[in-house]
C-alpha positions as CSV (number, residue, x, y, z in Angstrom):
1,M,176.5,196.0,75.1
2,L,173.6,196.7,77.5
3,Q,175.5,199.5,79.9
4,V,174.2,197.7,83.5
5,H,173.6,201.0,86.6
6,D,172.1,197.8,88.4
7,A,172.9,196.9,92.0
8,Q,176.0,195.2,92.5
9,F,176.9,192.8,95.5
10,E,180.1,191.6,97.1
11,A,181.7,188.9,95.6
12,A,183.2,187.7,98.7
13,S,179.7,186.1,99.4
14,L,180.0,183.9,97.2
15,Y,183.3,182.4,97.7
16,G,181.8,179.1,98.6
17,L,179.2,178.4,96.4
18,R,181.2,175.9,94.0
19,D,181.7,173.8,97.7
20,L,178.5,174.2,98.5
21,V,176.8,172.8,95.0
22,L,179.0,170.1,95.1
23,E,177.9,169.0,98.6
24,L,174.6,168.9,97.4
25,G,175.2,166.9,94.7
26,G,175.1,169.7,92.2
27,D,176.9,169.9,88.7
28,P,178.7,173.9,89.2
29,Q,179.7,173.5,85.5
30,A,176.3,173.5,84.9
31,V,175.4,176.9,87.1
32,E,178.3,178.6,85.0
33,Q,176.8,177.7,81.7
34,R,173.4,178.6,83.3
35,C,174.8,181.8,84.1
36,Q,177.7,182.5,81.5
37,Y,179.8,183.3,84.5
38,K,183.1,181.6,85.4
39,L,183.1,180.3,89.2
40,D,186.9,181.1,89.2
41,D,186.1,185.0,88.6
42,L,184.6,185.0,91.8
43,A,188.2,185.1,93.4
44,S,189.1,188.8,91.8
45,G,187.3,190.3,94.2
46,K,185.5,192.7,92.1
47,P,181.2,193.2,92.9
48,L,178.8,191.5,90.9
49,H,176.1,193.1,89.3
50,F,172.7,192.2,91.1
51,H,171.4,189.9,87.9
52,T,174.7,187.9,88.0
53,Y,174.6,187.3,91.9
54,S,171.1,186.3,92.0
55,A,171.2,184.5,88.9
56,L,174.3,182.4,90.5
57,L,172.3,181.9,93.5
58,S,169.0,181.1,91.8
59,A,170.7,178.7,89.3
60,A,172.8,176.9,92.2
61,A,169.3,176.5,94.1
62,E,167.9,174.8,91.3
63,Q,170.5,172.6,90.4
64,T,170.8,171.2,93.5
65,G,167.3,171.3,94.1
66,C,167.8,173.3,97.3
67,P,165.0,175.7,97.6
68,H,167.2,177.5,100.8
69,F,170.6,177.3,99.3
70,G,171.3,181.1,100.2
71,L,170.1,179.9,104.2
72,L,173.1,177.1,103.6
73,L,175.8,179.6,102.1
74,G,175.1,182.3,104.5
75,Q,176.2,180.0,107.2
76,G,180.1,179.9,106.2
77,A,180.1,183.3,106.5
78,D,182.2,185.3,108.9
79,L,183.4,189.0,108.9
80,S,186.0,188.2,106.2
81,V,183.2,188.6,103.8
82,L,182.9,192.3,104.5
83,G,186.4,193.0,104.0
84,S,188.2,195.9,106.4
85,L,184.5,196.9,107.0
86,G,184.3,193.5,108.6
87,L,187.2,194.0,110.4
88,L,186.4,197.9,111.8
89,T,183.1,196.4,112.9
90,G,184.7,193.5,115.3
91,N,187.3,196.5,116.8
92,C,184.5,198.3,117.9
93,D,183.6,198.9,121.8
94,T,180.2,197.7,121.7
95,V,177.6,195.9,119.5
96,G,175.6,199.5,119.3
97,A,178.9,201.1,118.2
98,A,179.7,198.4,115.5
99,C,176.0,198.6,114.6
100,R,176.7,202.7,113.9
101,I,179.9,201.7,112.2
102,F,178.9,199.1,109.6
103,M,175.4,200.8,108.8
104,R,177.1,204.2,107.9
105,Y,179.7,202.8,105.7
106,F,178.1,200.3,104.0
107,N,174.6,202.3,103.0
108,I,177.3,205.0,101.6
109,V,178.8,202.2,99.0
110,S,176.0,199.8,98.7
111,T,173.5,199.9,95.9
112,G,172.2,196.9,96.3
113,A,170.6,197.4,99.7
114,V,171.1,199.1,102.9
115,F,170.3,198.3,106.6
116,R,169.1,200.4,109.3
117,L,168.0,200.5,112.9
118,E,164.8,200.8,114.9
119,R,165.9,200.7,118.3
120,G,162.7,200.3,120.5
121,S,162.6,200.3,125.0
122,E,163.3,196.7,124.8
123,I,163.3,195.0,121.3
124,S,165.9,196.5,118.5
125,I,165.5,195.3,115.1
126,L,167.8,195.5,112.9
127,I,166.4,196.1,108.8
128,R,167.5,195.2,105.6
129,E,165.9,197.1,102.9
130,P,166.6,196.1,98.8
131,T,166.9,198.8,96.4
132,I,165.3,196.1,93.9
133,P,164.7,192.4,95.4
134,E,161.0,193.6,95.6
135,L,161.4,194.4,92.0
136,I,163.0,191.2,91.1
137,P,162.7,188.7,93.7
138,C,165.3,186.4,94.6
139,I,164.7,184.6,97.9
140,Q,168.0,183.4,97.9
141,T,169.8,186.5,97.7
142,Q,167.5,187.6,101.1
143,D,168.2,185.0,102.6
144,L,172.0,184.8,102.3
145,S,171.9,188.4,103.4
146,L,169.9,187.5,106.4
147,S,172.2,184.1,107.6
148,E,175.1,186.0,107.1
149,V,174.1,188.8,109.4
150,A,173.2,186.5,112.0
151,I,175.6,184.0,112.0
152,I,178.6,187.0,112.2
153,T,177.0,188.2,114.9
154,R,176.9,184.8,117.0
155,Q,180.7,184.6,116.5
156,L,181.2,188.3,117.7
157,L,178.9,187.5,120.7
158,G,178.6,183.5,121.2
159,D,175.8,182.9,123.7
160,R,175.2,186.7,124.7
161,W,173.4,186.6,121.0
162,Q,170.0,185.8,121.9
163,P,167.9,187.2,118.6
164,T,164.1,187.3,119.7
165,G,162.9,187.3,115.6
166,I,163.7,186.7,112.3
167,Y,161.2,188.0,109.9
168,L,161.2,186.7,105.9
169,I,159.0,188.3,103.2
170,H,158.7,185.2,101.6
171,E,157.2,181.6,102.9
172,P,159.2,178.5,102.3
173,R,157.9,174.8,102.2
174,N,160.6,173.8,104.4
175,Q,160.4,176.1,107.6
176,A,161.9,174.2,109.7
177,V,165.4,174.5,108.2
178,Y,165.0,178.2,109.0
179,H,164.2,177.9,112.8
180,S,167.2,175.6,113.1
181,V,169.4,177.9,111.2
182,F,168.7,180.8,113.0
183,G,168.1,179.2,117.0
184,C,165.1,181.8,117.3
185,P,161.2,182.2,116.2
186,V,160.9,183.1,112.4
187,Y,158.3,185.1,110.7
188,F,157.4,184.3,107.3
189,R,155.3,186.6,104.3
190,Q,156.1,189.7,106.3
191,S,156.3,193.1,105.2
192,L,160.2,193.5,106.4
193,Q,163.4,191.8,106.2
194,G,165.6,191.9,109.6
195,M,166.4,190.7,112.9
196,S,165.3,191.7,116.5
197,F,166.6,191.0,119.4
198,P,166.4,192.9,123.3
199,T,167.9,196.6,122.9
200,S,170.2,196.0,125.8
201,T,172.1,193.7,123.5
202,L,173.6,197.1,121.9
203,D,175.2,197.9,125.2
204,L,177.3,194.8,125.0
205,P,180.8,195.1,124.3
206,L,182.9,193.0,121.9
207,M,185.5,190.8,122.9
208,T,187.9,191.5,119.6
209,A,187.8,195.5,120.4
210,D,190.8,197.2,120.1
211,D,191.3,201.1,119.8
212,T,194.4,201.4,117.5
213,S,193.2,198.5,115.0
214,R,190.2,200.6,115.2
215,Q,191.5,203.9,113.9
216,V,193.5,202.2,111.5
217,L,190.9,200.3,109.9
218,E,188.7,203.4,110.2
219,S,190.8,205.2,107.4
220,Q,191.2,202.8,105.2
221,V,187.4,202.1,104.9
222,M,186.5,206.0,104.6
223,E,188.8,205.9,101.9
224,F,187.0,203.3,100.2
225,A,183.9,204.6,100.9
226,R,185.3,208.1,99.4
227,K,185.8,206.2,96.2
228,R,182.9,204.8,96.3
229,A,180.4,207.0,97.2
230,K,177.4,206.7,95.1
231,S,176.4,210.1,93.2
232,F,173.4,212.0,93.6
233,T,172.4,210.3,89.8
234,Q,173.3,206.8,91.7
235,R,170.6,207.4,94.5
236,I,168.0,208.5,91.9
237,R,168.7,205.7,90.0
238,D,168.0,203.8,93.5
239,G,164.6,205.8,94.0
240,I,163.7,205.2,90.3
241,K,164.0,201.4,91.0
242,L,161.9,201.7,94.3
243,S,159.3,203.6,93.0
244,L,158.5,201.5,90.5
245,A,158.4,198.9,92.7
246,A,155.4,201.3,94.4
247,G,153.8,201.5,91.0
248,D,154.7,205.3,90.9
249,C,157.9,206.5,89.3
250,G,156.6,210.0,88.5
251,V,159.4,212.7,89.7
252,R,157.9,214.0,92.8
253,Q,157.6,210.2,94.0
254,V,161.2,209.7,93.3
255,A,162.3,212.9,95.0
256,D,160.5,212.4,98.2
257,S,162.8,209.3,98.4
258,V,165.6,211.6,98.7
259,A,163.9,214.3,100.8
260,M,164.0,216.8,98.5
261,H,161.9,219.1,96.1
262,P,161.3,218.0,92.4
263,R,162.8,221.2,91.0
264,T,166.2,220.6,93.1
265,V,166.5,217.0,91.8
266,H,166.2,218.2,88.2
267,R,168.9,220.7,89.5
268,K,171.1,218.6,90.7
269,L,170.8,215.8,88.1
270,C,171.3,218.8,85.1
271,E,174.6,219.3,87.0
272,E,175.8,215.9,86.4
273,G,174.8,215.5,82.8
274,T,171.6,214.1,82.9
275,T,168.1,214.4,83.3
276,F,165.2,212.8,85.0
277,T,163.6,211.2,81.7
278,E,167.1,209.8,80.9
279,L,167.5,207.9,83.9
280,L,164.0,206.5,83.8
281,E,164.5,205.4,80.3
282,E,167.7,203.6,81.3
283,T,166.4,201.6,84.2
284,R,163.4,200.4,82.4
285,R,165.7,199.3,79.6
286,E,167.9,197.4,82.0
287,L,165.2,196.1,83.5
288,S,163.1,194.8,80.9
289,Y,166.4,193.2,79.3
290,H,166.7,191.0,82.2
291,L,163.0,190.5,83.1
292,V,162.2,189.5,79.5
293,S,165.8,187.8,79.1
294,R,165.9,185.6,82.3
295,T,162.3,185.4,83.4
296,V,159.0,183.4,82.8
297,L,156.8,186.8,83.7
298,T,154.5,187.4,80.7
299,V,154.4,190.6,79.3
300,T,151.7,191.7,80.5
301,D,153.5,191.3,84.2
302,I,156.3,193.1,83.1
303,S,154.5,196.2,82.2
304,Q,152.8,196.6,85.0
305,T,156.1,196.0,87.1
306,L,157.6,198.9,85.1
307,A,154.6,201.2,85.4
308,Y,153.5,201.0,82.1
309,G,150.2,202.0,81.7
310,D,149.4,198.7,79.6
311,A,151.5,196.1,77.7
312,T,151.3,197.9,74.2
313,A,153.1,200.6,75.5
314,F,155.6,198.6,76.9
315,S,155.9,196.7,73.8
316,R,156.3,199.4,72.0
317,S,159.1,201.0,74.4
318,F,161.1,197.4,74.1
319,R,161.1,196.9,70.2
320,R,162.7,201.1,70.0
321,W,165.3,199.7,72.4
322,F,166.2,196.5,71.0
323,G,164.7,195.8,67.7
324,K,162.1,193.0,68.9
325,S,159.0,192.4,70.5
326,P,159.5,190.9,74.0
327,A,158.3,187.6,72.5
328,S,160.3,187.7,69.9
329,W,163.2,189.0,71.9
330,R,162.7,185.7,74.5
331,R,162.1,183.3,71.5
332,H,165.7,184.3,70.4
333,Q,167.3,184.1,73.6
334,Q,166.1,180.7,74.3
335,G,166.9,179.8,71.1
């Protein structure tokens, strides 16, 4: 079986998927069959690989005929979708402290996306940076994530939460529903995903803050983060995915993403028992499996996505990995 080292997302975000599919007139069993995944398994609490996570959301959107399914699913979120980290965030003294705590621990354990805060004198923006959705677009995933963050922040602050803008990289046909859900200006076809708000918001106190609970929860979250912290190898895998999206997967480009000299990257990977060439090969193999099996992209498009010189070079690699040409493999999967 293909060993996937891809990004992972928390299953808790999808707990309401079955109910929403039913509410919108869809068939949850059809979603299961399409994705070869039992929705009951979401209750296990195990993180989902990006491919499964995005496939479930995309299948639910298709089954219900609702192109903004992820946006609506996020509206049922609360701090519990973040587990102990959510409870810890809610027990911080101020919004700024909550942001710092959230980003510190979320970015350590997440292999699907990271958050960063750009603080301005008047306006600040919380930016979500996916590690691979630019490479394998999934609008539902992006909508769900920002919708969750927005609704959780509103739950914590109530009327004190006054965002000044939501920024999305896609442009849906029904834009009115986005304006309605977020309750502020929404900007489409942007170069980033995020939400902006007055910088003064960061100084607002949280009414749910409790110092004793915060200390206990932070100990729990620290231990969890220690166990799930990304290895250097995983960080390089993330860097390779981002570099593929940029069209340059050379070691120098990837080394820049982790602020290291290429020689240091080679040395540290050697210490972890692998090489840059092996990781690039693994990453291309895994992404090609998904792109050929589960998308309608042409072989030329896939070869460009994976930064091959031409479609012939990609087809040669694909045949070496899986014993078939991309076209034959796709026919086999669909048959």
